[in-house]
N, C-alpha and C positions, 0 to 999 in steps of 0.2 A: 784166251783171256777169260778171267772169271766173270761170270754174269752177275749183274746186280740183282739182289733179291728184293723183297718188299721193304725198301728203305723209306726215309722220310717223305720222299716224293710221291709214294703210292699209298702206303698204309696209314701213316700218321696224318698226312695231308687230306686223306679221304674224310677225316672227321670235320674238316672245314667246308667240304663240298656237300651241301644238302641236295636232295632231289628237287626237281623243278617246283616253283612256287605254286601253292594251292590257295586260291582266293579266299577259302574259308578260314585259313589260319590268320589269327589276329595278333600273333606275337612272333618275333623273329625266332628262327630255328637256332641260329647262332647269335649270341649277344654282341652288338657292335662295340668296338673299342672307342670310337668317336664319330662325330659328324664331320665330313670333309666337304669343303666348297667344291661344287661340281666343276668349276673352271680349273681346279688344281688336280683333276683326275684325267689321266691320258690313257688312250688305248694301247695295247701291246701290239707292235707291228708284226710280231711273230705269231699272233693269234691264229690257231689252225682253222677256226671257223671263219669263212669268208662271206657267206651269204646269210642275210637276216631278212626274214619274211616281213614285208611291210604291214600286212594285215595283223600279224601276230604282235608286231611292235606297237601298232595302234591300239590293239586290245589291251596290251600290258600298260601302255601309257594312261589309258582310261582308268584302269585299276589303280595305278599309282596316284592319279588325281584324287581318287575316292578314299583309298586306304593307306597311301604312302608306300615306300619300299619296305616290304616285309622282311626279306632276306638280305642282310648286308653284303656289300661287295667285299671281295678279298683283294687287298692292294699291297704293294710293296713300295718303299721309298724309291723315288726315281733317282738313280745314281747321278751324283754331281749337281742335283737341283733341290736345295732345301725347301721343304714345304710342298713339294710336288710329288705325285704318286702315279704309279703305273698299275693298270688293271691286271690282276692275275686271274680272277674269275668274276664274271658278272657284267661283261660288256653289253649284253642285251638289256639288262636293267639300266645301265648308264645311258644308253641310247634312248630308251623309252622315257627315262626321267627327264632328259632334255626336251623331249616332245611335250612332256607334262609341265614344263617350265619350273622344275624343282631347282632350288639354289644350293642345296647341300644333300649329301647322301650318307647313310650309315655305312661304316666300313670296319673291317677287321684288318689290322696292319700286320704283315708278316715280313720277316727278313728272309728272303729266298734267293737262291742262285738262279742264273739264267736257265740252267737245265731244269730246275725244280719248277720254275714258272711255266715253261713249256709243258712239262709233264702234268702239272695240275690243270692247266687249261685244256689239255686233251681229255683228261678224266672228267672234267665238268661237262664238256661237250658230249661225251659218251653217255653220261648220266641223263642227258636231256631226252624227253620222250618224243620230241618232234624231229629228232635227227633221222635222216634217211639212212637206209642200209649201207650205202656206199660210204657216206661220211663216217658212220660208226666203224665200218671195216677198216677204213684208212686210219682211224684213231687207234685201233688195236694194233695195226701193223707198225705204226710209228712208235707206240710204246714198246713193242717187241724189238724193233730194229735199233731205236735210239737209246733205249734204256735196258735192254737185255731181259725183259720180262718174258716169261713163258706163258703159254695158253692156260696152263693149270693155275699159275699164280694170279693171272688176270681174272680168271673165273672165280677164284676164291675171294679176291679182294672186292670185285665189283658185283658179286652176287649173281653172276651169270653162269649158265651151264657151259662146260667145255665144248660141247657139240655146237652150241649157239655161236660161240666165237669162231670155231673152226669153219662152220658153214658160211659165216659172213666173209671170212678171209678168202674162201674159195671164189667168192664173187669177183674178187679183184683179178682173177685170171681172164675175165671176159673182156672183149674189145671195148675201147673207150666209148664208141658209139652206143653200145648196149648199156654201159654204166651211166651214160647221160640220160637214157630213158628212165632208169631207176631214180636218178636224182630229180628228174622232172615229175615223178609220180606216175608216169605212163606204164611202168612195169613195177610190180611189187617184188619184194625180196623172194617170195615163193616162186614167182614166175622166173626170176633171174636164176634161181638155183637149178631149174630144169634145163637151163641153157649151158651150164658150166661144162658138161661132158660131150656136147654135140659139136660136130665139125663146122656147122654153119649157124652160129648163134645169131648173127645179124638178120639172116633171112627168117629164122624162126621167130625172132622178136617182132619183126614186122607183121608176120601172120597172126601172132597172139594179139597184137594191138588192133589190127584191122578186123579180126573176127570176134574181138572182145571175149577171149577165151578165159575160162576159170583156170586155176592152177592145175587141177586134175586134168582138164582138157589139154592144157599145155604139156603135161607129162605124157599123155597119150600121144600127142603130136610128136614129141621128141622121140618116142619109142618107135614111131612108124615112118611117116613120110618125111619127117625132118632129118632122119638119121640115114646116112649112106650105108649100104650093106657092109657089114663088118667081115673081116677075114675070119676064117675058122679059128676059134680059140683053142689052144692046146689043152689037153686034158689036165695037165698040171695047173694051168692058169685057172681052169674052171674049179679046181679043188682048192684054190687059194683060201686060207682061213680068214675069218672076219678081222682078227687082230692085224694080220698083214695088210689087208685092204684098208683098214683104218689108218695104219702107219703110212701107207702110200698116200692117202688123201691128205694127212697132216703135212707130210714133207712137200707134197705138191703145192699146198696152200702157202707154206712158209717160203718156198723157193720161187713160187709163181711159175713153175715149170712142171711138166708131167714127170712123175717119178714112178718107176716100176721096180718091184722087188721080186726076185726069183730065188726063193729059199728052198734048198734041197731037203726034203723031209727026212728026219732022223739024223741030219748032219748039222754041223755048226757053220758051214760055208754056204755061199750063195752069190747072187749078183744083184747090184743096184744100178739101174739105168736112169739117167736124167735126159729128157728129151727137150731140146731148145728149138725155138722157131725163128729166132733172130740172132744175129751176131752180138747184139747188145746184151741179150740174155746170157750168152756164152761168156762174154767178157765179165759180166757181173758175177757169174758163178766162179770164174777163175779168181776174181778179186776176193771173194769170200773164202775160198779154199786156201788162198795164199796168206790170209791173216793169221 
């Protein structure tokens, strides 16, 4: 199946999604189409962002009381309900505006498909500076899986480096218990990256938190007591070039399974091995290969 390139949902729509609000800005980044009564605005039930920090909402509501809503919401007409609108981007502003007792909000109205609504909502969340590493990684993965975008295209459109996107996607290989620590702010993305390749990430995560280790100290721990003795690596494996190792890492991140490439030097042939840890992973791989 042909993969979707930078279509309206990613390239053109990016023009509507500005970076997070800066209190110093005294005019909208995007001019609103009109003012919409707040009771006519409804949240999107498929909004990928589920958690809203109460302190941040309070701070934003105080700013809105003082300066108003600087950046307009992006809305689309609610299907089948004249005069009613669904939030495409800006739910945090909508929530804070209710706390600030605003009666109407500036909005840009767009006719968008359901797929474009989800895509733009993901993009807006990725653009936010307060997004934790796991939420950002899940956003990238959703854009790739649901809309066929590649790491290269995402990096180009979102102004991120390809290595940044690849490194975050690798975090999703960690156990959910470790990902929860990242969401809660107990582990940084740098700490989590040191755990991706170790066999006992949950144990090491606990030690990092208990000992309040820096990222460098965590890396040292992962190289020593946290890592079980490895089997002797074959000479060919030791000589594996950087491009092959990078390709292995990218495939592992995309499949969320360990991928090993054994390419015979000077030849066109080789082997690609995919290691799964659960039957669910095997089933998912079979479904992908069967498409």
